[in-house]
N, C-alpha and C positions, 0 to 999 in steps of 0.2 A: 463689370468687364474685368476679367483676370489680367493683371499687368505682368505677372510672371511669365517670361518666356520659357526658361528652363531653370530648373533648380537641381542641384546635386549636393552630395555630402561625402565626407571621408572621416567618420567617427572612429574612436578608439575604445576598446573594451579590454578588460583584464581576464586572465585565466585564473581559476581559483581552485585550490585543492581542499575540498571540505573535510576530508578525513584527517588531514593534518592542520586544518585551519590556518592556511597560508596562501598568499598569492604567488603565482608562478610566472617567472619570466617566459615570454614567448620566443626568445632568442633560440634559434635552431629547431623550433617545433612547427612553425606555420609556413615558412618560406615567403619569398617576395621581399623587395626592398623598395625604398623611395623611388629609385631609378627605374624599377621594373617589378610591378606587383604580380602576384600569382593569380592569373585569371580563373574564374570559377565558371564562366560561361563565354558566349561569343557576343554578348551585348554590352560589355564594358564594365561588368562587375568583377571585383578581385580583392584579394587580401595581401597583407604584407606585415612584417615585423617592424614596429616603431618603437624604439627603446625597449621597454619590457612589455608593452601592450601590443594587442592585435589591432591593426587598422584595417578598415575595408573601404573601398571606393565604389560609388555608384556612377553610372553614366548620367548625363543631363537628362532630366525628367520633364515632361511637358504637362503632366497632370499629377494631382495628389495621389491618385490611385497607382500610377506608375511609380511614384516616389515611395509609397508604402510597399509595394511589391518588391522593388529592388532591395530596400533595406532589410526586409524580411528574408529574402533569398540569401543575402550575405550572412545575416545572424543565424540562419538555419545551418549554413555551411560551417561556420566557425563552431557553433554549439556541437555539431556532429563530430567535428575534428577533435574538440575538447573532450568529448565523451570517449573517443578512441584512446586518448591519452590517459584517461582516468580523472579528467577534471571537469569543471563546470565553467560557464562564462559569468562574469560580474559586470553588470552595466552600472557603474558608479563614477563619479567625477575624479576621485582621488583615493589612493591607498597607500599604506606604508608596507614596504617589502623587507623581508629579512635579508641580511647581508649575503647569504649564500646565493641569492637570486640576482645579485648586482655585480658579479665578479667578471663580467664580459665587457669588452669595449662598447658594444651596442647599448648595454644597459647604463652606460655613463655619458651617453651623447645627448646633449641638450641644445636646442635652439640652432641646429645646423644651418637653417635658413631664417633670417630675421623676419619679423613682422613689424607693423607700423601702427601709429596712433592717429586716427582720424581727428581727434579733438585737438591735436598738436600740429595740425596742418600736413600730416603724413610723416612726421618725424619717426625715426626708427626706435623701436622699443628696446630696452636693454636686454642682454642675455639673461634667461631665467636663472634664478638661484634661490634655493629653499633653505630654511633654517634647519630643517631635518633632511639629511642627504639621502635618506631612504624613501622620501616621499616621491610618488609618481602620480601623474595626472592623466585624464582622458577628455579630449575635446569632442565637440559635435559641430564641427564648422560647416557652414552653409555657403554653397558656391552659387552666386546669383548671376545670371546673364543680364547684361545691361544693353538693351536694343534701342532705347529711346534717348540716348545721349545724356542720361542722368550723370550728375557729379558723383563719383563713387565715395568721396568723403561725406557727402550729405546723406547718401543711402546708408552708410555705416552708422552715422549718428542716429538716423531714424531707426535702424535695426536695434541699436542700443535701447531706445525707449520701447519699442513694440515687442522685442524678443528678449534682449539682455536683461532689462529691468523686470519684465513681467515673468521671466522664468523663475525669479526668486520665490514665486508662490508654490513651486514644486520642487525646486533645486535648493536644498538646504546646506549643501556642502560649502564650507567656508575656507577649506585648505587649498583647493586647486589654484586659487589666484595667487598663491606664493610663487607659482611657476608660470602659469598661463591664464588667459581669460580676463584680463583687466578691460575696462571699458574702451571702446574704440578700436580694438585690435583688428587688423585686416591685412590682406595682401591683394594687390592689383593683379589681375589675370587678363589674358588676351580676350576672353569673352566677357569680362566684367570685373567681379570682385569676390573675394573669399572673406566672409564674416567670421572672425576667430574667437569671439568673446564667449559664445555659447559652449557649455559643457555637453557631455553625452546624455544628460538626464532625459532629454526629449525623445530618444529612440525607444524608450521602454515600452510604448504602446502606440497603436494605430491612431488613438485620440490625440496623443501628444505630437505625432508626426503631422497629422492633419492641422494641428494648432500652429506649428512652425510654418507650414505652407501658408495659412491664412494670415498670420502675423507679418510674414515677409511680404505678402501682397499688400497688406495695410501700410507698411513701411514704404513701399515703392509709390503707392497712391499719395501718401504724405508728401513725398518729394515732388512727385509729378504735379501736384497741386500748388507748388511754389512755396510750401511752408519751410521754415527754418526755426532754429532755436536762438533765443537770447543767451547772453553770457551766462546770466543767472540759472536758466533752464538747463544749459549744458553742464554747469558745475553740479547741479542737483542730480542729474542723470549719471554722471560719472561717480559721484559719492555713493549713490544708491547701489550701483553694481559693485564698486570696488570694496565697499564695506558691508554688502548684503544688508542694507538699511530698509527694513520694511516700513518704517515710519515715513521715509522719503518716498517709497513706493506709493503708499496711500495718498500722499500729497500729489504725486504725478498722475496717478490714476484720476484724481478729481480734476486736476487742471487740464488734462488732455482728453478727459471723457473715455478712458480706456476700459 
């Protein structure tokens, strides 16, 4: 039985100038803002400029096929727009931009809305700050409808195990977490919860998109069955994600039969 009611996402991607080997700020090129994205259809798909990245939004999806279709529609739109400008798209969790791409107010805006840490009882995370001021990052946040009265903090903890930890097998980026994406990152929503730990690495293929759908369903099943984590297990999950520790991942996979 599928426990997912609906799933949505709002990933970010970069624009890239392959001729000059540099990443390009999206500011002034794409349109749309956090308050009003630029719609690309009448189904709820749309794009916007977020710091230097391009963000897209899908509507809530009821099946993995719908989820994949909407992600592809947004990526195709952004790719076509990038080509019109002479650029490409780059789906990667972090990148270092040259200074000439960071001279707008939008490119300097970080953490305009706070997120929170499920492992600390929902305490607010500190405002992001990187050691390299030219570093920028891209998330692949998952928006989960909670229709069965699940505790959102427990759902986020389970997502850390089933998605955040397991993503380390294909997401090798270690720079993004200087800004965003530490364990337990979330925001409460009227429909449920937004899981903010994941990078954009999972939108690269239909197989990975399907994987996120399936892993989210497993996380919901874990919570619905009344499971929870001991203090020691929780500490291991957090360290696994925050330090990209593959040795701990191997231990967790064995312990939880992942």
